[in-house]
DRENBALO-395151 format. One record per residue (C-alpha): residue number from 1; residue in one letter; x, y, z. Coordinates in Angstrom, 3 decimals. Layout:
DRENBALO-395151
+-----+---------+----------+----------+----------+
: num : residuo :        u :        v :        w :
+-----+---------+----------+----------+----------+
: NUM :       a :        X :        Y :        Z :
...
+-----+---------+----------+----------+----------+
end
This chain:
DRENBALO-395151
+-----+---------+----------+----------+----------+
: num : residuo :        u :        v :        w :
+-----+---------+----------+----------+----------+
:   1 :       m :    3.157 :  -12.046 :  -14.451 :
:   2 :       d :    1.372 :  -13.194 :  -17.576 :
:   3 :       i :   -2.157 :  -11.815 :  -17.335 :
:   4 :       f :   -3.178 :  -13.355 :  -20.668 :
:   5 :       q :   -3.238 :  -16.880 :  -19.188 :
:   6 :       p :   -6.535 :  -18.369 :  -17.922 :
:   7 :       s :   -5.300 :  -18.252 :  -14.317 :
:   8 :       g :   -6.011 :  -15.658 :  -11.636 :
:   9 :       n :   -3.496 :  -13.000 :  -10.630 :
:  10 :       m :   -4.178 :  -10.496 :   -7.867 :
:  11 :       v :   -2.402 :   -7.141 :   -7.782 :
:  12 :       i :   -2.594 :   -4.395 :   -5.174 :
:  13 :       d :   -1.152 :   -1.105 :   -6.436 :
:  14 :       i :   -0.698 :    1.439 :   -3.653 :
:  15 :       g :    0.227 :    4.712 :   -5.304 :
:  16 :       g :    0.259 :    8.301 :   -4.109 :
:  17 :       g :   -3.450 :    9.047 :   -4.375 :
:  18 :       t :   -5.305 :    5.760 :   -4.849 :
:  19 :       t :   -5.018 :    2.094 :   -4.075 :
:  20 :       d :   -6.143 :   -0.129 :   -6.914 :
:  21 :       i :   -6.867 :   -3.788 :   -6.230 :
:  22 :       a :   -7.655 :   -6.178 :   -9.076 :
:  23 :       v :   -7.851 :   -9.824 :  -10.016 :
:  24 :       l :   -6.666 :  -10.281 :  -13.602 :
:  25 :       s :   -7.197 :  -13.255 :  -15.886 :
:  26 :       m :   -7.106 :  -13.805 :  -19.652 :
:  27 :       g :   -6.005 :  -10.199 :  -20.207 :
:  28 :       d :   -8.978 :   -8.682 :  -18.440 :
:  29 :       i :  -10.025 :   -7.432 :  -15.004 :
:  30 :       v :  -12.251 :  -10.029 :  -13.328 :
:  31 :       t :  -12.983 :   -8.047 :  -10.167 :
:  32 :       s :  -11.520 :   -4.832 :   -8.813 :
:  33 :       e :  -11.773 :   -2.086 :   -6.247 :
:  34 :       s :  -10.253 :    1.382 :   -6.170 :
:  35 :       i :  -10.093 :    3.444 :   -2.996 :
:  36 :       k :   -8.909 :    7.004 :   -2.504 :
:  37 :       l :   -6.400 :    6.024 :    0.136 :
:  38 :       a :   -2.688 :    5.684 :   -0.492 :
:  39 :       g :    0.700 :    7.199 :    0.289 :
:  40 :       d :   -0.435 :   10.831 :    0.501 :
:  41 :       k :   -3.261 :    9.943 :    2.894 :
:  42 :       l :   -0.843 :    7.974 :    5.091 :
:  43 :       d :    1.449 :   11.033 :    5.238 :
:  44 :       q :   -1.539 :   13.120 :    6.368 :
:  45 :       e :   -2.398 :   10.551 :    9.057 :
:  46 :       i :    1.153 :   10.815 :   10.450 :
:  47 :       l :    0.975 :   14.625 :   10.345 :
:  48 :       q :   -2.392 :   14.665 :   12.152 :
:  49 :       y :   -1.256 :   12.107 :   14.745 :
:  50 :       i :    1.770 :   14.231 :   15.698 :
:  51 :       k :   -0.348 :   17.373 :   15.746 :
:  52 :       r :   -2.951 :   15.711 :   18.002 :
:  53 :       k :   -0.593 :   13.888 :   20.371 :
:  54 :       y :    2.356 :   16.273 :   20.619 :
:  55 :       k :    0.771 :   19.620 :   19.653 :
:  56 :       l :    3.530 :   19.913 :   17.058 :
:  57 :       l :    2.991 :   21.098 :   13.507 :
:  58 :       i :    5.161 :   19.359 :   10.911 :
:  59 :       g :    5.235 :   19.593 :    7.132 :
:  60 :       d :    4.318 :   17.079 :    4.441 :
:  61 :       r :    7.983 :   16.341 :    3.709 :
:  62 :       t :    8.677 :   15.503 :    7.368 :
:  63 :       a :    5.656 :   13.181 :    7.461 :
:  64 :       e :    6.925 :   11.446 :    4.295 :
:  65 :       d :   10.414 :   11.088 :    5.854 :
:  66 :       i :    8.875 :    9.470 :    8.936 :
:  67 :       k :    6.878 :    7.046 :    6.756 :
:  68 :       v :    9.894 :    6.079 :    4.667 :
:  69 :       n :   12.480 :    5.851 :    7.467 :
:  70 :       i :   10.765 :    4.400 :   10.551 :
:  71 :       a :    7.140 :    3.516 :    9.777 :
:  72 :       t :    5.793 :    0.000 :   10.051 :
:  73 :       v :    2.260 :   -1.355 :    9.745 :
:  74 :       f :    2.984 :   -4.723 :   11.347 :
:  75 :       p :    3.135 :   -4.487 :   15.174 :
:  76 :       g :    6.571 :   -5.260 :   16.588 :
:  77 :       n :    8.191 :   -5.497 :   13.154 :
:  78 :       r :   10.367 :   -2.410 :   13.445 :
:  79 :       n :   11.661 :   -0.563 :   16.483 :
:  80 :       e :   13.345 :    2.627 :   15.333 :
:  81 :       t :   13.140 :    6.270 :   16.350 :
:  82 :       i :   13.619 :    9.568 :   14.564 :
:  83 :       d :   14.022 :   13.140 :   15.795 :
:  84 :       i :   11.609 :   15.505 :   14.098 :
:  85 :       r :   11.371 :   19.278 :   14.239 :
:  86 :       g :    8.287 :   21.376 :   13.934 :
:  87 :       r :    6.430 :   24.338 :   15.364 :
:  88 :       d :    4.942 :   23.980 :   18.832 :
:  89 :       l :    1.231 :   24.823 :   18.532 :
:  90 :       v :    1.113 :   26.167 :   22.098 :
:  91 :       s :    4.196 :   28.403 :   22.225 :
:  92 :       g :    4.613 :   28.982 :   18.483 :
:  93 :       l :    8.329 :   28.233 :   18.818 :
:  94 :       p :   10.382 :   25.507 :   17.110 :
:  95 :       r :   10.604 :   22.211 :   19.018 :
:  96 :       t :   12.199 :   18.789 :   18.483 :
:  97 :       i :   10.646 :   15.487 :   19.560 :
:  98 :       t :   11.604 :   11.838 :   19.173 :
:  99 :       i :    8.995 :    9.509 :   17.712 :
: 100 :       g :    9.106 :    5.702 :   17.338 :
: 101 :       s :    7.941 :    3.056 :   14.899 :
: 102 :       e :    5.252 :    1.751 :   17.287 :
: 103 :       e :    3.566 :    5.147 :   17.373 :
: 104 :       i :    3.529 :    5.354 :   13.592 :
: 105 :       e :    1.997 :    1.864 :   13.386 :
: 106 :       e :   -0.743 :    3.126 :   15.702 :
: 107 :       a :   -1.224 :    6.277 :   13.576 :
: 108 :       l :   -1.562 :    4.267 :   10.340 :
: 109 :       r :   -3.558 :    1.301 :   11.696 :
: 110 :       e :   -7.032 :    2.562 :   10.791 :
: 111 :       q :   -6.143 :    3.564 :    7.214 :
: 112 :       v :   -4.208 :    0.354 :    6.508 :
: 113 :       a :   -7.192 :   -1.642 :    7.803 :
: 114 :       l :   -9.301 :    0.003 :    5.061 :
: 115 :       v :   -6.832 :   -1.222 :    2.402 :
: 116 :       v :   -6.952 :   -4.733 :    3.884 :
: 117 :       q :  -10.766 :   -4.619 :    3.919 :
: 118 :       a :  -10.882 :   -3.584 :    0.256 :
: 119 :       a :   -8.520 :   -6.450 :   -0.641 :
: 120 :       k :  -10.741 :   -8.896 :    1.256 :
: 121 :       q :  -13.765 :   -7.602 :   -0.627 :
: 122 :       v :  -12.043 :   -8.190 :   -3.986 :
: 123 :       l :  -11.114 :  -11.736 :   -2.909 :
: 124 :       e :  -14.693 :  -12.408 :   -1.789 :
: 125 :       n :  -15.959 :  -11.336 :   -5.236 :
: 126 :       t :  -13.445 :  -13.513 :   -7.092 :
: 127 :       p :  -14.724 :  -16.717 :   -8.752 :
: 128 :       p :  -13.639 :  -19.844 :   -6.793 :
: 129 :       e :  -11.396 :  -21.287 :   -9.530 :
: 130 :       l :   -9.433 :  -18.019 :   -9.709 :
: 131 :       s :   -9.281 :  -17.833 :   -5.907 :
: 132 :       a :   -7.485 :  -21.188 :   -5.949 :
: 133 :       d :   -4.890 :  -19.703 :   -8.324 :
: 134 :       i :   -4.374 :  -16.749 :   -5.974 :
: 135 :       i :   -3.797 :  -19.142 :   -3.064 :
: 136 :       d :   -1.069 :  -20.825 :   -5.152 :
: 137 :       r :    0.458 :  -17.727 :   -6.750 :
: 138 :       g :   -0.136 :  -15.164 :   -4.010 :
: 139 :       v :   -0.855 :  -11.465 :   -4.208 :
: 140 :       i :    1.579 :   -8.954 :   -5.719 :
: 141 :       l :    2.051 :   -5.539 :   -4.064 :
: 142 :       t :    3.165 :   -2.680 :   -6.327 :
: 143 :       g :    3.525 :    1.085 :   -6.113 :
: 144 :       g :    5.369 :    3.139 :   -3.532 :
: 145 :       g :    3.054 :    1.917 :   -0.769 :
: 146 :       a :    4.358 :   -1.630 :   -1.294 :
: 147 :       l :    7.604 :   -0.451 :    0.318 :
: 148 :       l :    5.826 :    0.325 :    3.601 :
: 149 :       d :    7.500 :   -1.891 :    6.177 :
: 150 :       g :    5.422 :   -4.906 :    7.247 :
: 151 :       l :    2.618 :   -4.389 :    4.721 :
: 152 :       d :    3.325 :   -7.691 :    2.976 :
: 153 :       q :    3.276 :   -9.539 :    6.317 :
: 154 :       l :    0.077 :   -7.839 :    7.459 :
: 155 :       m :   -1.691 :   -8.569 :    4.158 :
: 156 :       a :   -0.550 :  -12.203 :    4.192 :
: 157 :       e :   -1.835 :  -12.638 :    7.751 :
: 158 :       e :   -5.182 :  -10.943 :    7.057 :
: 159 :       l :   -5.875 :  -12.398 :    3.584 :
: 160 :       k :   -4.550 :  -15.903 :    4.385 :
: 161 :       v :   -2.622 :  -16.031 :    1.079 :
: 162 :       p :    1.053 :  -15.418 :    0.260 :
: 163 :       v :    1.869 :  -11.768 :   -0.454 :
: 164 :       f :    4.919 :  -10.645 :   -2.418 :
: 165 :       i :    6.416 :   -7.255 :   -3.156 :
: 166 :       a :    6.997 :   -6.757 :   -6.882 :
: 167 :       e :   10.492 :   -6.186 :   -8.216 :
: 168 :       e :   10.975 :   -2.427 :   -8.438 :
: 169 :       p :    7.459 :   -1.634 :   -7.156 :
: 170 :       m :    7.844 :    2.091 :   -7.870 :
: 171 :       h :    8.308 :    1.412 :  -11.597 :
: 172 :       c :    5.794 :   -1.423 :  -12.133 :
: 173 :       v :    3.032 :    0.737 :  -13.582 :
: 174 :       a :    5.341 :    2.350 :  -16.145 :
: 175 :       k :    6.952 :   -0.960 :  -17.118 :
: 176 :       g :    3.567 :   -2.696 :  -17.266 :
: 177 :       t :    2.205 :    0.009 :  -19.534 :
: 178 :       g :    5.158 :   -0.565 :  -21.851 :
: 179 :       i :    4.494 :   -4.307 :  -21.908 :
: 180 :       m :    0.793 :   -3.708 :  -22.624 :
: 181 :       l :    1.702 :   -1.432 :  -25.539 :
: 182 :       e :    3.995 :   -4.144 :  -26.919 :
: 183 :       n :    1.042 :   -6.559 :  -26.707 :
: 184 :       i :   -1.609 :   -4.197 :  -28.038 :
: 185 :       d :   -2.685 :   -6.805 :  -30.585 :
: 186 :       k :   -3.682 :   -9.200 :  -27.762 :
: 187 :       i :   -5.655 :   -6.478 :  -26.016 :
: 188 :       e :   -7.566 :   -5.578 :  -29.168 :
: 189 :       k :   -8.570 :   -9.249 :  -29.653 :
: 190 :       i :   -9.959 :   -9.400 :  -26.108 :
: 191 :       g :  -11.880 :   -6.090 :  -26.368 :
+-----+---------+----------+----------+----------+
end
């Protein structure tokens, strides 16, 4: 993605602690939004859902495993189950339950809707000529959250524009920083 061109590019970076949404053009941020909701918060939502529904206490690592292995945010997209172990909050003893993708979609629905809403807000604040570029080029998802099953489909359906997952989304920020450093002369001219 060449952000130094006079066309609009929209990026949604879903990291561990924040989700950053921006429209970039001519080497600058045209409009953006940053929300304190990302991978770690989604793990906590899974943890709380299981605690509330099953009275089972699980750890952060188990919640992350559930998110990575069976989670989906697009209804009906994935139908997998996983056995998880934790401590029963009633008896205090270890217990194993089986949980499915549909339940995780339900657990994450509210938080993912906040990400979608923030993306809509950025699009609404984007100048019309750049919005047309985004309709043509689509939105790029980066960061670990981009790997969440069905997120690209959900975003495409809600935003009414094509949504693509970046190549190697986990490494985009590091690689992009390297590219920006190689083009520091262009950045200094803009600033």
